[in-house]
N, C-alpha and C positions, 0 to 999 in steps of 0.2 A: 590612799596614795601616799600621804606624807609619812605614815608609819612605815611603809615599805621602803621609802628612801632612807629613813633613819636606820633601819636594819641593815640595808646594803652598805651605808657609810660605816657603821660599826664593824661590819665584817671586813671591809677593805682596810680599815685602820688596824685591826688585829693582824690581818695577813701581812701588812707592811711592817709591823713590829716584829713578827716572827722572822721575816726576811732579814731585818737589821740584826737580830740576835744571832742568826746563823752566819751572817757576814762577819760579825765581830769574832766569832769563834774560829773562823778560818784564817784570821790575821796572825802573822808570826808573833810570838811572845818573847820578851826578854826576861830571862830568869832572874837577873839582879833586881828588876823593877817590879815584877809581878810574882806574887806568891800564890800558888794554886791552893785553893781551899778544898779539902777533901770532903766529899759528901759522905754522910754516915751510911753505913751498910744497912742499918735498920732504924726505923723511926721509934718514937716512944711507945708505940703499941706493938712493936715487934714485926711490923710489916716493912717491906722494901720501900724506900722513899720514892716519891713521884717527882720527876723533873719539874722545875718551875714553869717552863714554857708549856709543858703539857697541862699543868694545873690551870694556868691562865686560859688555855684553850677550852678546857672543860667549863670553867666559870663563864666564859663568853658564850659558849654554846647553850649553857643553861639559861643565861639571860636572854639570848635570842629566842629560845623556846618559850619563855614566859611572855615576851613581847608578842610573839606570833600567836600564842593562845589568846592574849588580850585582844589582838586585832581581829581574830576570828569571831570572838564573842561579840565585839562591838558591831562587826559587819552584819552578823546574822541575827542580832537581837532586834525585836520589834518594839518601837516606842508606841505605847498606847495613848491615843489621842483622848482628851477629856470629853466626857459626855455632856452634851448641851441639851437641856430641856427646852423644847419649842412647841408651840401650839400649831398644829397642822389643820388648816381649814379644808374640809372636804367639799365635794361638789354640792352637797345638800345643806351646807352651813349658810345661814343668812349673813348678808353684808351688814345688817344693823338690826338691833332689837329696840323698839320704842315702847316705853311704858305710857299709858294713858294716851293712846293714839287718837288723833282727831283729823278728819278729812272732810273737805267741802267740795262738792261738784257744782260748777256753774256753767251755764250756757248763755253766751252773749251778756255776761255780767249778772245774770239772774240765777239765784240759788235754786237748784233742783233737788239737792240731796245733801244731807249732813250725817256723818257717821262718827260714833264714839266707840272706842274699844279699850279693854283693859290692857292689851298688849298686842303689838304687831311686829312680825318679822319681815324685813324687807330683802328682796332678792333683785339686785340691780340688773344682772344679765338677763333674767327671765322677765324683767319689768313687771314684777308681781309682788304683792304683799299679802301675808296671811294674818288676819286679825282674829283675836279670841274674845268671846263674850261681847257681842256687838249689840249696839242700839243705834238705829238709823231713823231718820225722818225724811219723808218726801214732801216737797213743796210745790205749790202752784200759785203764781202771782204773789209770792212772798208769804203765803200762808201754809201752815202744816196741813196736809191732806191725809197722811197715814204714817204710822210708826211701825217699824220692823225690829224684831229681836231674833237672835239666833246664837247658836254655840260658837260658830266661827264663820268667816267669810274670806273668799279669795278675791282680791281686788287687782284689776289691771291698772297699774300706776300711770299709764299713758292716757287711757280712755275713761277710767273710773268705772268701767263695766264691772259688775259685782255678782258673785255667786255665793249666796248664803246657804249654810248647811247645818243640820242638826236642830231639831225643835224650832223650826222656822214659824214665826207667828207675825202676821200682818194685821194690825188693827187700824181700821179706817175711821175718819172723823164722822162719817155719816152713819156709823153704827154697825158696819159689817166687819167680819173677821175671817181671815184665811189661815188655815193650818196645813203645813206640808213639811217634808224633810229636806227639800232642796228648792231654791228659788233664784232665778237669774234676773238681773235688772240691766236694761240697755239704756244708757243715758241719752243716746241719739233719738230714740223713739219714745223714751220715758215709759216703756212697757215692762211688765214682769212676765216671766215665762218659766214653766217647769214641765217635765215629763213624768213626774212622780204622782203618787196618790195625793189628792187635795180634798180638803173638807172646808166648805164655806158656810158660814152662818150669816144670813142676810134677811133681816126682818123676821118673819115667822118661818122661813124656809131653812132647811139644812140640806146642802147639796154635796154629794161626793162624786168624784170623777178621777180619771187618769189623765193628767196633763191639762194645762190651760195656758191661754195667752190673754192678758188683761192690762188695763191701765192701773195706776197706783191707787185709784179710788174705787176699784172693782165695779165701775159702771158698765164698761163694755167688756164682757167676759165671753171668751170662746173656749168651750171644753173640747178636749180631743176625743175621748171615748169613755164608755162605761159610766154614763151619767145617771145618777140616782138622786131623786128628790123626795123629801118627806117634810110634812108640816109639823112643827114642834108645838107642844102645848103652850098655852099662854104663860104659865109659871116657869117654863124653861127658857123663855126669851130673855137674853141678856143685852145690855148696852155696852158697847166697847168704844164709846166716843171719847173717854178720857185718855189722853196720851200717857204713856209710861214715863216716869221720871228717870233722868240719867244719873 
């Protein structure tokens, strides 16, 4: 807008100057005071001379053309904004990553469960934590009753309900052992549950089944289906009473 006003003002100034020049030429001249200067018939290049007012007009028009072209280029040019590198968090990104994760679950001030993990990813909106390479201990009356290891575990951060997955192994202090691929623990009932294939070593028995519900000491065990039992040889019987170190 300012450039357009400048061009319009320059054009008006030139037009006013041309009018003044024409007005002076029409005024009567006194021969004794004014000596007319003859224009040369040819310039130094052999071409007819161009009147001064016409040259000024051409110069002004050229200037206006240059200014107009500059205005057009400025108006239609695009200013490239700087590129800003930023980290964009996706819906699956954790809110926090904690190394050497440690969690304790208590009921009325009594410790029921303690978990250690190499790393945990926290998701606040889902109220969930995903822990890697877990070691957990279950307690009753302040004493360890069983130890659980697994590749990972999904933990409800509100209730501490846990689902362990991948090479799940539960070793009980009374000498029993449970192997499965997925195992849930309910802190309200202090029970473990799975619908996967399970294998239990208890005394001289080896039991396989699909699914179970039991306490963390494997004393009260309910198998769901396809239960098979076989007696192991004496030399195959192991003791699993030593808890695994963290």
